[in-house]
N, C-alpha and C positions, 0 to 999 in steps of 0.2 A: 384579281391577283390571287394566286394559290396561297394556302396557309403557310407553307414553308417559306415562300418569298416574303410574306408579311412579317413572319418572325424574324427573318434575317434583317429586314429593313428596320424593325424596332430595336434590335440589339446592336447590329454591326454599324448602323448609321452613327453611333455614338462612340466609336473606338477612338476618335480624336481626343477624348478626355484623358486617355492614359498618359500622354506626354505632359499634360498640365498638372497631373497629380503624382507622377512617379517620384519627383524629387522630395516629396513630403513623406515618403514611406517611413523613414527612420523616426521622424518626429511623431508620426501617428502611432507607430508601435510603442513609443515611450508613453504617449498619452493613454493608449488603451491599457497598457500595463498598470499605469497609475490609477486608472478608473476602476479596474476589475481585479486588482490584487494578484496579477500574474507574477512570475519570476522576473528579475530585473530586466526591463524592456529592451535595453541596448544589447543584451546577451545574444539575440539573434537578429539584430538590425542588418548585419552584413548578409545574412541569409535572405532576408526580405528584399534587399537590394538585388541579389542575384535572381530571385524569382521575378521581380519586375523587369529586369533586363531580358529574361527569356520571353516574357509576355510581349514586350515591345518588339522583339524579334519574330513574334508569331510562333514561337516554339512552345505551344501550349501543353503538349504531352510531357515534355521535359519539365516545364514549370509545375505541372500537377504532381509529378513524381517527387520533385524536391519539396513541394509544399506538404505532401503527405509525410515525408521523412521528418520535416521539422515539427509537424503536428504530433508525431509520435512522441516527441520530447516535451511538447507544450500543448497538450490536448485542449486546454481551455482558452488558448490565445484567440481572442475575438478577431483581431486583424488577419491572422493566418486563415481562420475559417471563412471570413468574408472574402479574402483573396481566392480561396478554393472555389467558392460559389461563382466568382467572376470568370475563372478559368473554365469551369463546366459550362457556363452560359456561352462563352466564346466557342466552345466545341459543339454547340447545339445540343448539349445534353441537359435539356431544360428540366426534366423530371428530377435529375440528381441535383441540379442547381437549386430548384425549389425546395428540396429536402434540406439542403445546407442552410439556406436563408431562413426557412421555417424554424429549424432547431436554434438558430441564432436569436430569433424573436422570443423563443421560450426561455433561453438562458440569459439573454440581455434585453429585457422588454423595454428598456429606456432608450435604446438606440433607434433612430428613425431610418437609417440607411437600409438595413435588411428589409423593413417593411416596404420601402420605396422600390427596391429591386424585385421583391416578390410581385408587386403590382405590375412592373414592366414585363416580367415573364408571363404572368396571368393574361395581360392584355395581348401579348404576342400569340398566345394560345386561344384568344377569343373569349376568355373567361373574365368579362368586364365587371361582373358583380363582385367577384373575388378581388379583382384589381382595385375596385373602389373601396372595399373593406380594408385591404392592406394599406391604402393611402390614408384612410380615416385614422387607422392606428398610428401611422407616421405623424399625422397632424396632432394627435393627442400627446405624443412625446415631445413635439416642438411645434407649436402653432405658427411659428415664424419661418418654417422651412420653405424657402421659395421654390426649390425644385419639386418638392412634393405637391405644393399648391398648383404649379403649372401642370404637372402630370394629372392631378385630380380634375383640372379643367378639361383636359383632353378626354379623359374617361367619361365625364359627364356628357360631353358633346357626342361621343360614340354611343352612349346609352340612349340619348335622345334620338339619334339617327336610327337606332335599332327599333325604338318604340314606334316611330312613324312608319318604317318599313314593314313592321309586323302588322300595323293597323291596316295597311293597304295590300298585305300579302306580297310584297316585293322582295326579290332575292337580296338578302343583306350584303352580299359580296359584289353586287353589280355596280362597278364604277364608284364605290364608296372609298374615299381616302382613309387610310389607316392612321390611327393616332400615333404620333411620334413621341413616345414617352422617353424620358431621360434615365438611363441606367447609371447609378452612382458608382464611381471607381475608387473611392476612399472611404474609410471609416473614421469620421471625425468625432463621433460621440455626441450625445445631447448635452452640450456644455451649458445650455441655458436652462434646461429642464422645463421649458415651456412657460416660464414665469418672468421673462425679461420684459423691459418696457417697450418692446416692439410689437405688442399685441395689436395696436391700432394699424400698424403696417400689415400685420397678418390679416386683419379683418378686411383691409383694402384689397389685399391679394385674393382673398376668398370671393369678394364682390366681383373682382375682375374675372375670376374663374367662372362664376355664375353668369356674368354678362357674356363671356365667350361661349358658354353652353347655350344660352338663349339665342345668340346670334346664329350659332350652328344649327339650332332647332329651326329657326325661321328659314334658313337656307335650305334645310332638308324638306321643309313643307313645300317650298317652291319646286324643289326637285320632284317631290311626290306627285305634285299636280302634273308636271311634265312627263313623268314616267307612268302615270295611271293608264295611258292609252296602250302601253306595252304590257300591261298586266297579264292579259290572256296568253300572249306568246311566251311570256317568261314563266308561267305557272308550271309548264311541263319541265322546264330546266330546273326550276326550284324543287320540284318533287324528286327529280333525279339527284340533285345535289344533296337533298335531305337523306335519300336512301344511301348515297355514298358516305355521307357523314355518319349515319347510323352504323354502317358496316365498319368504318374506320374506328368509331368509338368502341364497338364490340371487340374488334381485334386488339385495340389498345388495352381494353379491360382484361381480355384473356391473357395478354402478354404480361401485364402488371400482376395478375393473379399467379401466373406461373413463376414470375420472379419472386413474389412474396412467399409462395410455397417452397421454392428452392432455398430462399434465405432462412425460412423457419427450419427446414430440414438440416441446413448447414449449422445453424445455431444449436439444434438438438444434438447433432453429432459432436460439436465442439464441447457442449456441456457434458456429454457422456464421457468424452476423452478426458476432460478436466477431472470429472468425478473418479474415473478409473485411476488416473495418475495419483490423485490424493489418497485413494484407498491403498494403492501399491506403496506409496511413500510411508503411510501409517503402518502397514504390515512390516515393511523393512525396519522402521524405527522400533516397533514392538519386538521384532526378532533380535535386533541389536541389544535392546535392554535385557531380554531374557538371557541371551548369550553372556552378557556382562555379569548378570546375577549369578549364573551357574559358575562362571570363572571365579568370581569373588568367593562363592561358597566353597569351591574346591580348594582355593588358596588358603582360606581360613581353616578348613579341615586338615590340610597338610601341615600348617603351622602348629595346630593343636597336637597332631600326632608326633611331630618332632619334639615338641615341649614335653609330652608324656614320656617319650623314650629317654630324653635327657634326665628327667626327674627319676625315672626308674634306675638308670645307670648310676646316678648319684647316690640313691638309696642303697643299691647293691654294694657299691664301693664302701659306703659307711658301715654297712653290716659286716663286710669282710674285714675291714680294718678293726672293728670292735672285737670280732672273734679272734683275730691274730693277737690283739693286745691281751685278751683273756688268757690265751694259751701261754704267752710270755709270762704273764703274771703267775700262772699256775706253776710254770717251770721254775721261776725264781723262788716261789714258795717251797716247792719240793726241795730245791737246793738248800734253801735256808734251814728247812727242817733237818736235813741231813747233817748240815754243819753244826746245827744246834745240838744234835745228839752226839756228834763226834767231839764237840767242844764243851760238853756238859761240865767238864772239870774247870773250865775257865772261870774267871772271876765274875761275880754278879754284875759288876760295873760294865765289863765288856759286853755281857749279854744284853744289858739294858741299852747300851749304846747301839749295839747291832739291831735291836728291835726298833729303836727310834729311827735309825737310818732306813730300815726296810719300810717302815710306815711312811716316812717322808717320800721315799721313792714311789710307793704305791699311790700316795695322794697326788703326786705330780703327774703320774700316768693317768689317773682318773680325771684330773683337771684338764689334761691335754685332750682326752677323749671327749669330755663334755664340750670343750671349746670347739672341737672339730664337728661334733653333732650340731651345736648351735649355728655354726657357720653354714653347714649344709642346709639347715632349715631356712636361714636368712636368704641364702642364694636361691632357694626354691621359691620363697615368697616374692623376692625381687623379680625373678624371671616371669613369674605369673603376673605380677603387676605391670611389668613392661609390656608383656604380650597383650594384656587388656587395654592398656593405654594406646598401643599401636593400632589395635582393632578399632577403637573409638576414633582415633585420628583419621584412619582410612574411611570410616563411615562419614565423618564430618566433611572431608574433602570430596567424597562422592556426592554428598548433599549439595555442596557448593557448586560442583560442576554440573549436576543435574539441574540446579536452579538457573545457571547461565545458559544451558542448552535449551531449556523450556522457553527462556526469554528470546534466544536467537531464533527458535523455531516458531515464535509467536503463538505458542501453545499456552494461552492465557489460563486455562483451567489448571494445567500442571504447574505453571509458574506461581499462581496464587496458592496452590497446595503446599508449596515450600515454606509458607509463613505460619507461625504459631497462631493459635486462636487468640492469644493475648498480645499480638504484635503491637508495638508502640507506633501507631500511625502518626504521620507528620501533621503539625498544626492542630492537633486535637480532633482530627476528622474521625467520623465513625468508620468502622471496618467496611461497611457497605459502600459508603461514599468513596473511601480510598480505593476499594477494589474496582468500582465502576470507572474511576479516574484512570487507574492503571490500565484497565482493559481498553479504554478509548485511546490512550496514548500509544499502546502497543499495536493495536489493530490499525491505527491511522498511518503507520509506517509501511512503505512498500517493501523494505528490506531491513533486517536487524542482524548484527553480529556482536556477540558479547564474549570476550575472551578473558580468562583469569590466569594469573601467573604469580610466581614468587610468594605463594601462600604460606603463612606461618600460623600454627594452631597452638593455643594455650587452653588447657582443660582444667577446670576446677569443679569437680563433682559433676553435676548435671548441667553445667554452664560452660560454654566454650567461646573463646574470642578468636576470630580469624581476621588477620590483616593480610591484604593482598593488593596486587596491581590489577586494575580493570581497564580494558580497552573496549569502549563502546563505539560502534560504527553503524550508521543507518544511511538511508538515501538523503538525509537532511543534516546530519551532525556526526562529528567524530570527536570523542573525548578520551584522553588517556589520563587516569587519575589513580590515587591510592584510596582504598575503601576499607572500612572495618565493619564486620557483621558479628553480632552476638547471637549464638545459637543456644537453644535450650533443648534438653532431651525430654520428649513427651512420648511415653510408651517405648517403642523400639526405634523411633525416628528422631533425627536432629532437625529442628525447625528454627527459622529466623525469628528472633525476638526484637532485635533492633538493627537499624542501618545508620551508619555514620560515614561522612566523607573524611578523608585524611587517614594517615597511617597511625 
């Protein structure tokens, strides 16, 4: 029998198991989710049901496409990955099916089913030593697994047959029945862990497997004696078969190497594209930050120039007003002197009264001028203070938005750089412990968005209190809350000193 026919007999002779296990799919998905911490198991039960319907209808290409789509959303789902391996086996894509089941044994070493199905595929390919090793691993996970025990017995029988054939140099493929190993169709999980009270039953099953192997070996010994006479005639056929097998093996190896080289080249290209994209995104972010800094500087310079012009205009007006007052005072004095000379003959009392009136008027003008000058100075000081406070408020809001952007961009280094060296860490943790915990929580998320709005700033010297609304959104959580941040000014930067929930 040709190797292709043998493989189809081993795999396709067991398709009848699909109808017996299809109705258990939703329950198994829930069990696997509970065992391996996946997302809620019933979330894709309907999708599993659709996949099984496609498989029962023989639409394996469509079933594989849908399985890959669901796996993109649930990459660690053991049941979905197990189903993908079954579909590949049904499509005679044994190498890909072996890769899927092998990865499952690495990620979920306590499940016996992937080991069992690896053994079936290895046996179909004539790799009986590997098949035996896989079944031994299945028995370690659950010594009472009846299917694995039965398959192991078949493998031992085949290995015994090969040993006798090799001893007498007989063609191993001449009229030798192929072992009919059972391919498992569902992922039930090792619910007993190999420690249930059925160990005695497992030992009995292992003895039955050994007895079956011994009986097959005895049968093979009789066959060897009967076929010994044909040894010479079959030698030439055996040599030819070996040469063909060597050529096929070499062609397979060359094909696998070419596929591996292509996969490596594709991965290198993908890695380079990802690196180039990250560099481009960083350059764009750096340019945006530089543009914003230049814009902020230009705005600050414009505001300072406008303030300087306003201050100069106020000073010029005050000087002009003062000069006008001095001229009026001089004119009044000249008039007074003239009247005094003309009225020299008037009584001393009128002269004294006139002098007192003039002095009162002069004092009033002087007081008015002083009040005007004082008001101009106060207005100047107030404008300067308001401009400084507005600049500080702008700087604080820029620090708040920069902190939220670094968090959203998952730029942990920039994010941590927004915290003061004496930041009050929660629960008394050290700065290093807190920073490592924040890094882990940020990098663990696939996507983060942090938006701030309705921010109010209260400044007291080098300390500022910012109350705002925060909308946090990631691939796992969405929170809309009021937050309070305490900033302190260290050097020329405003840094976070405290974090509090609530407004």
